[in-house]
C-alpha positions as CSV (number, residue, x, y, z in Angstrom):
1,M,22.1,12.2,20.5
2,N,22.7,9.2,22.7
3,K,22.4,5.6,21.6
4,A,18.7,5.2,22.6
5,Q,17.8,8.3,20.7
6,V,19.6,7.1,17.6
7,Q,17.8,3.8,17.8
8,R,14.4,5.5,18.2
9,L,15.1,7.9,15.3
10,K,16.1,4.9,13.2
11,R,12.9,3.1,14.1
12,L,10.8,6.2,13.3
13,L,12.5,6.6,10.0
14,I,12.0,3.0,9.0
15,G,8.4,3.0,10.0
16,T,7.7,6.3,8.3
17,G,9.7,5.3,5.3
18,T,7.9,2.0,4.9
19,L,4.5,3.6,5.1
20,G,5.7,6.6,3.1
21,A,6.8,4.3,0.2
22,G,3.4,2.6,0.1
23,N,1.5,5.9,0.4
24,L,3.7,7.6,-2.2
25,A,3.1,4.8,-4.7
26,A,-0.6,4.9,-4.0
27,Q,-0.6,8.7,-4.4
28,V,1.2,8.5,-7.8
29,L,-1.6,6.1,-8.9
30,R,-4.2,8.4,-7.5
31,L,-2.6,11.3,-9.3
32,T,-2.6,9.3,-12.5
33,S,-6.4,8.5,-12.1
34,T,-7.1,12.2,-11.5
35,L,-5.2,13.3,-14.6
36,I,-7.2,10.7,-16.6
37,I,-10.5,11.9,-15.1
38,L,-9.7,15.5,-16.0
39,A,-9.0,14.5,-19.6
40,M,-12.2,12.4,-19.9
41,Y,-14.7,14.7,-18.2
42,T,-15.7,18.4,-18.5
43,R,-15.0,21.1,-16.0
44,D,-18.6,21.1,-14.6
45,A,-18.7,17.3,-14.4
46,F,-15.5,17.3,-12.4
47,G,-17.1,19.9,-10.2
48,L,-20.1,17.5,-9.4
49,Y,-17.6,14.7,-8.7
50,A,-15.7,17.0,-6.3
51,V,-19.0,17.8,-4.5
52,F,-19.7,14.1,-4.0
53,F,-16.2,13.7,-2.5
54,S,-16.7,16.7,-0.3
55,Y,-19.8,15.1,1.1
56,V,-17.9,11.8,1.6
57,N,-15.0,13.5,3.4
58,I,-17.4,15.3,5.8
59,L,-19.5,12.3,6.6
60,I,-16.8,9.7,7.1
61,T,-15.7,11.6,10.2
62,V,-18.9,10.8,12.1
63,N,-20.1,7.4,10.7
64,S,-18.1,5.5,13.3
65,L,-18.1,8.4,15.8
66,A,-14.3,8.4,15.8
67,Y,-14.0,5.1,17.8
68,P,-11.5,3.5,15.4
69,A,-9.0,6.2,16.3
70,A,-9.0,4.9,19.9
71,I,-7.9,1.4,19.0
72,P,-4.1,2.0,19.1
73,N,-4.5,3.2,22.8
74,M,-6.6,0.3,24.0
75,T,-5.7,-2.7,26.1
76,G,-6.0,-6.1,24.5
77,Q,-9.4,-7.1,25.9
78,D,-11.2,-4.0,24.7
79,V,-9.7,-3.9,21.2
80,P,-12.2,-6.4,19.5
81,K,-15.1,-4.9,21.4
82,L,-14.3,-1.4,20.1
83,A,-13.6,-2.6,16.6
84,L,-17.0,-4.4,16.5
85,G,-18.8,-1.4,17.9
86,S,-17.2,0.8,15.3
87,I,-18.5,-1.3,12.4
88,W,-22.0,-1.7,13.9
89,L,-22.2,2.1,14.3
90,A,-21.0,2.6,10.7
91,I,-23.7,0.3,9.4
92,I,-26.4,2.2,11.2
93,S,-25.1,5.6,10.2
94,S,-24.7,4.6,6.6
95,L,-28.3,3.5,6.4
96,L,-29.3,6.9,7.9
97,I,-27.1,8.7,5.2
98,W,-28.9,6.7,2.5
99,L,-32.3,7.6,3.9
100,L,-31.7,11.3,4.6
101,Y,-29.8,12.1,1.4
102,G,-32.3,10.1,-0.6
103,L,-35.2,12.1,1.0
104,A,-33.3,15.3,0.2
105,G,-33.2,14.3,-3.5
106,Y,-29.5,13.8,-3.8
107,P,-29.0,11.5,-6.8
108,H,-26.0,9.6,-5.5
109,A,-27.4,8.9,-2.0
110,A,-26.8,5.1,-2.2
111,A,-23.2,5.5,-3.5
112,L,-22.5,8.0,-0.7
113,A,-23.8,5.6,2.0
114,L,-21.9,2.6,0.7
115,Y,-18.7,4.5,0.3
116,C,-18.9,5.7,3.9
117,L,-19.5,2.2,5.1
118,A,-16.5,0.9,3.2
119,Y,-14.3,3.6,4.6
120,A,-15.4,2.8,8.1
121,V,-14.4,-0.9,7.7
122,Y,-11.1,0.2,6.1
123,R,-10.4,2.6,8.9
124,T,-11.1,0.1,11.7
125,F,-8.8,-2.5,10.3
126,D,-6.2,0.0,9.4
127,M,-6.1,1.1,13.1
128,L,-5.8,-2.6,14.1
129,S,-2.8,-2.9,11.8
130,L,-1.3,0.3,13.2
131,R,-1.7,-0.9,16.7
132,A,0.3,-4.0,15.7
133,K,2.8,-1.8,13.9
134,A,2.3,-3.9,10.7
135,F,3.8,-1.1,8.6
136,S,4.9,-3.4,5.7
137,A,1.5,-4.9,5.2
138,M,-0.2,-1.5,5.4
139,A,2.1,-0.1,2.8
140,V,1.2,-2.8,0.3
141,L,-2.5,-2.7,1.0
142,K,-2.6,1.1,0.3
143,L,-2.2,0.3,-3.4
144,V,-5.5,-1.7,-3.6
145,Q,-7.8,1.3,-3.9
146,P,-5.9,3.3,-6.6
147,V,-5.2,0.2,-8.7
148,T,-8.9,-0.7,-8.6
149,M,-9.9,2.8,-9.5
150,L,-7.6,2.8,-12.6
151,L,-9.1,-0.5,-13.7
152,C,-12.6,1.0,-13.4
153,L,-11.5,4.0,-15.4
154,A,-10.2,1.8,-18.1
155,W,-13.6,0.0,-18.3
156,I,-15.4,3.4,-18.5
157,Y,-13.1,4.5,-21.3
158,Y,-13.7,1.5,-23.4
159,H,-17.3,0.5,-22.5
160,G,-18.9,3.2,-20.4
161,N,-20.9,6.4,-21.1
162,R,-18.5,8.6,-19.3
163,N,-21.1,10.2,-17.0
164,V,-20.7,11.3,-13.4
165,T,-22.7,8.4,-12.1
166,E,-20.3,5.8,-13.5
167,L,-17.4,7.8,-12.1
168,I,-18.8,7.9,-8.6
169,W,-19.7,4.2,-8.5
170,S,-16.2,3.4,-9.7
171,Q,-14.9,5.2,-6.6
172,V,-17.3,3.2,-4.4
173,I,-16.0,-0.1,-5.9
174,A,-12.4,1.0,-5.3
175,G,-13.2,1.9,-1.7
176,A,-14.9,-1.4,-1.1
177,A,-11.9,-3.3,-2.5
178,A,-9.6,-1.4,0.0
179,A,-11.9,-2.3,2.9
180,I,-12.0,-6.0,2.0
181,S,-8.2,-6.2,1.6
182,F,-7.6,-4.6,5.0
183,F,-10.2,-6.8,6.6
184,A,-8.6,-9.9,5.2
185,S,-5.2,-8.8,6.4
186,A,-6.0,-7.6,9.9
187,R,-9.0,-9.7,11.0
188,S,-6.8,-12.1,12.9
189,K,-5.8,-9.2,15.2
190,M,-9.4,-8.6,16.1
191,E,-10.1,-11.9,18.0
192,S,-13.8,-11.1,18.3
193,R,-15.1,-14.6,18.9
194,G,-17.3,-14.8,22.0
195,V,-17.7,-11.1,22.4
196,K,-21.1,-10.2,23.6
197,I,-23.2,-7.2,22.6
198,R,-23.4,-6.0,26.2
199,A,-19.6,-6.0,26.4
200,V,-19.3,-4.0,23.2
201,I,-21.8,-1.4,24.5
202,E,-19.8,-1.1,27.8
203,A,-16.5,-0.6,25.9
204,L,-18.1,2.1,23.8
205,K,-19.3,3.8,26.9
206,R,-15.9,3.7,28.5
207,E,-14.4,5.4,25.5
208,R,-17.2,8.0,25.1
209,S,-14.8,10.9,25.1
210,W,-14.0,10.0,21.4
211,P,-17.5,10.5,20.1
212,L,-18.1,13.5,22.4
213,L,-14.9,15.4,21.5
214,M,-13.0,13.7,18.7
215,A,-15.9,13.0,16.3
216,P,-17.1,16.6,16.4
217,S,-13.5,17.8,16.0
218,E,-12.8,15.6,13.0
219,F,-16.2,16.6,11.6
220,M,-15.5,20.3,11.8
221,G,-12.0,19.8,10.5
222,N,-13.1,18.1,7.4
223,L,-16.1,20.4,7.1
224,G,-13.6,23.3,7.1
225,Y,-11.5,21.7,4.3
226,F,-14.3,20.4,2.0
227,L,-17.3,22.6,2.7
228,P,-15.8,25.3,0.4
229,V,-16.4,23.1,-2.6
230,I,-20.1,22.7,-1.7
231,L,-20.4,26.5,-1.0
232,I,-18.6,27.4,-4.2
233,E,-20.9,25.1,-6.2
234,Y,-23.9,26.7,-4.6
235,F,-23.0,30.3,-4.8
236,I,-20.7,30.5,-7.9
237,G,-21.2,27.3,-10.0
238,A,-20.0,23.7,-10.6
239,G,-17.1,24.8,-12.8
240,S,-15.5,27.0,-10.1
241,A,-16.2,24.2,-7.5
242,G,-14.3,21.9,-9.9
243,E,-11.3,24.2,-9.9
244,Y,-11.1,24.4,-6.2
245,G,-11.8,20.7,-5.9
246,L,-8.9,20.1,-8.3
247,V,-6.5,22.0,-6.1
248,L,-7.7,19.9,-3.1
249,R,-7.3,16.7,-5.2
250,L,-3.8,17.6,-6.4
251,C,-2.5,19.2,-3.2
252,L,-4.6,18.2,-0.2
253,G,-4.7,14.6,-1.3
254,P,-0.9,14.1,-1.5
255,I,-0.3,16.2,1.7
256,M,-2.8,14.0,3.6
257,V,-1.1,10.8,2.2
258,L,2.4,12.0,3.0
259,S,1.5,13.3,6.4
260,H,-0.5,10.2,7.1
261,S,2.6,8.0,7.2
262,A,4.3,10.2,9.8
263,T,1.0,10.7,11.6
264,Q,0.5,7.0,12.1
265,V,4.0,6.5,13.3
266,Y,3.7,9.5,15.7
267,H,0.4,8.2,17.0
268,A,1.9,4.8,17.7
269,E,4.9,6.4,19.5
270,F,2.9,8.9,21.5
271,S,0.4,6.2,22.5
272,Q,3.2,3.9,23.7
273,A,4.7,6.8,25.6
274,R,1.5,7.4,27.4
275,R,1.0,3.6,28.2
276,M,4.6,3.6,29.6
277,G,4.0,6.7,31.6
278,E,6.8,8.7,29.9
279,A,7.2,12.4,30.7
280,H,8.5,14.6,27.8
281,A,7.1,12.4,25.0
282,F,8.2,15.1,22.5
283,N,11.8,13.7,22.8
284,R,10.6,10.6,20.8
285,V,10.1,12.7,17.7
286,R,12.3,15.7,18.2
287,Y,14.7,15.0,15.4
288,M,12.1,13.5,13.1
289,N,10.1,16.7,13.5
290,F,12.9,18.8,12.1
291,V,13.0,16.5,9.0
292,I,9.2,16.9,8.4
293,G,9.5,20.7,8.9
294,I,12.0,20.9,6.0
295,A,9.7,18.6,3.9
296,G,6.8,21.1,4.6
297,I,8.8,24.0,3.2
298,I,9.9,22.1,0.1
299,V,6.3,20.9,-0.6
300,A,4.9,24.5,-0.3
301,I,7.5,25.8,-2.8
302,L,6.9,22.9,-5.2
303,I,3.1,23.5,-5.1
304,G,3.4,27.2,-5.7
305,L,5.9,26.8,-8.6
306,I,5.1,23.6,-10.4
307,L,1.4,23.0,-10.1
308,P,0.2,26.2,-12.1
309,V,2.6,25.3,-14.9
310,L,1.6,21.6,-14.9
311,V,-2.1,22.3,-15.1
312,E,-1.8,24.8,-17.9
313,F,0.5,22.5,-19.8
314,L,-1.8,19.5,-19.6
315,Y,-5.1,21.3,-20.0
316,P,-4.5,24.6,-21.7
317,G,-7.3,27.1,-21.2
318,K,-9.5,24.6,-19.3
319,Y,-8.7,25.3,-15.7
320,L,-7.7,29.0,-15.7
321,M,-8.1,29.7,-11.9
322,T,-6.4,26.5,-10.6
323,G,-2.9,27.9,-10.8
324,T,-3.8,31.1,-8.9
325,L,-5.6,29.1,-6.2
326,S,-2.7,26.7,-5.8
327,V,-0.2,29.5,-5.2
328,L,-2.5,31.1,-2.6
329,L,-3.0,27.9,-0.8
330,A,0.6,26.5,-1.0
331,P,1.7,28.0,2.4
332,M,-1.3,26.3,4.1
333,F,-0.4,22.9,2.6
334,G,3.2,23.3,3.8
335,F,2.1,24.1,7.4
336,M,-0.4,21.2,7.2
337,L,2.3,18.6,6.4
338,F,4.4,19.8,9.3
339,V,1.8,20.1,12.0
340,M,-0.7,17.2,11.3
341,P,1.6,14.5,12.7
342,M,1.9,16.5,15.9
343,E,-1.9,16.6,16.2
344,T,-1.8,13.0,17.4
345,A,-0.5,14.3,20.7
346,F,-4.0,15.6,21.4
347,L,-5.3,12.0,20.7
348,A,-2.7,10.1,22.6
349,F,-2.9,12.3,25.7
350,S,-6.7,12.8,25.6
351,R,-6.5,16.6,25.0
352,L,-9.3,16.4,22.4
353,D,-10.7,19.7,23.8
354,L,-7.7,21.6,22.4
355,L,-8.2,19.9,19.0
356,F,-11.9,20.7,19.1
357,A,-11.2,24.4,19.8
358,S,-8.8,24.5,16.8
359,Q,-11.5,23.1,14.5
360,V,-14.0,25.7,15.7
361,V,-11.6,28.3,14.4
362,N,-11.2,26.3,11.2
363,L,-15.0,26.1,10.6
364,A,-15.5,29.8,11.4
365,A,-12.8,30.7,8.8
366,T,-14.4,28.5,6.2
367,L,-17.9,29.9,6.6
368,T,-16.6,33.5,6.6
369,C,-14.3,33.1,3.6
370,F,-16.5,31.0,1.3
371,G,-20.0,31.7,2.6
372,Y,-19.6,35.5,2.6
373,I,-16.3,36.8,1.1
374,A,-16.3,34.5,-2.0
375,P,-19.8,35.4,-3.2
376,N,-19.2,39.1,-2.6
377,Y,-15.5,39.7,-3.3
378,G,-14.4,36.8,-5.4
379,L,-13.0,33.3,-4.9
380,V,-9.3,34.5,-5.2
381,T,-9.7,37.0,-2.3
382,A,-11.5,34.3,-0.2
383,A,-8.8,31.7,-0.8
384,G,-6.0,34.1,0.1
385,L,-7.5,35.1,3.4
386,Y,-8.4,31.5,4.2
387,S,-4.8,30.4,3.6
388,A,-3.5,33.1,6.0
389,V,-5.9,32.2,8.8
390,Q,-5.0,28.5,8.4
391,C,-1.3,29.1,8.7
392,A,-1.9,31.0,11.9
393,R,-4.1,28.2,13.2
394,F,-1.6,25.5,12.5
395,S,1.2,27.5,14.2
396,A,-0.9,27.7,17.4
397,E,-1.7,24.0,17.2
398,Y,2.0,23.1,17.0
399,V,2.8,25.2,20.1
400,L,-0.1,23.6,22.1
401,A,0.8,20.0,21.0
402,K,4.4,20.5,22.0
403,R,3.4,21.8,25.4
404,V,1.2,18.7,25.9
405,L,4.0,16.4,25.0
406,Q,6.4,18.2,27.4
407,G,3.9,17.8,30.2
408,R,3.3,21.5,30.5
409,I,-0.4,21.1,29.9
410,I,-1.5,18.3,32.2
411,K,-5.3,18.4,32.3
412,N,-6.7,15.1,31.0
413,T,-10.2,15.1,29.6
414,G,-10.2,11.3,28.9
């Protein structure tokens, strides 16, 4: 490694470490709240809570049409226009969510709409902070949501009725607190005074590749991960949905948080490489990638060995299938931690079509495994097959992302 590469690796490690520390602390608090929820509520009640969160994670991918993800790539003049447009779209889509889910008879339609709106605000100002590389402030603000949730759970424990409705609204309050804190921190980076509606619309049109390709890709990606909970609840029951949801909560949540730190740093580096016209952008993260790969292997082993024992020790006889599901899905989570930061190459270099194709495979695997195999051959068989398909998909994604960064796939759809 030459001196420039050493400095770049040092910068990457500092950025990733700063965000990682904040995200790790936040995840410890989230894990604490999850353990408290599991103790306070029944298996079926947790299943209904997991279904709500599955709806949330699917809908938040489209309520701003993926425009916030474009903010780190934008030139200065377009940043406030795109940020404003993202929030306006989120307000409109949240009203539609409230209307449609309310008409469908879903009892938590209002909470669902408000949480999606709060997440859109959080996401927009999170991307503004990322563009400015304000990693220290971001790390601190990550703690607002889980701390607020713990306070809400304390209120429920002492004064509430311990029903699912209270639990869901507590999550909405925590999400709103996170949105407000990021807004207060990053609003100075927006500089939206004097921005006209027409200018916002024109900026949205210029970046239309994001809603056309990125939003559907993110939608199908989260649909692939969270639709299983909804399908399991429909075909098998709320209890089994709660067990699968528990695995996602204990595994997918931490994986997303840990990979999110590296993902944001990778996104910033790749976006800067594109703005500077660098060829072979993979060199920016070559050594960091090796570190994350080792971390993925360790995480997969820990999930497979520790989680089954932990769940049985804390809740003996209550979540009987959770240990088996965590062992089957552990390899998928390890691959996910390793590959997700590299996915930002598709964003930074406008190869959203490749990411979209990968998510088509993801959705097909989900529908096949949990819409057909689980009801007919059992949840364990479905989960094992699903994990194997996802490992293969992540491997293909890594190869394609590396080729994009090395300039070997040069088509630009943006």
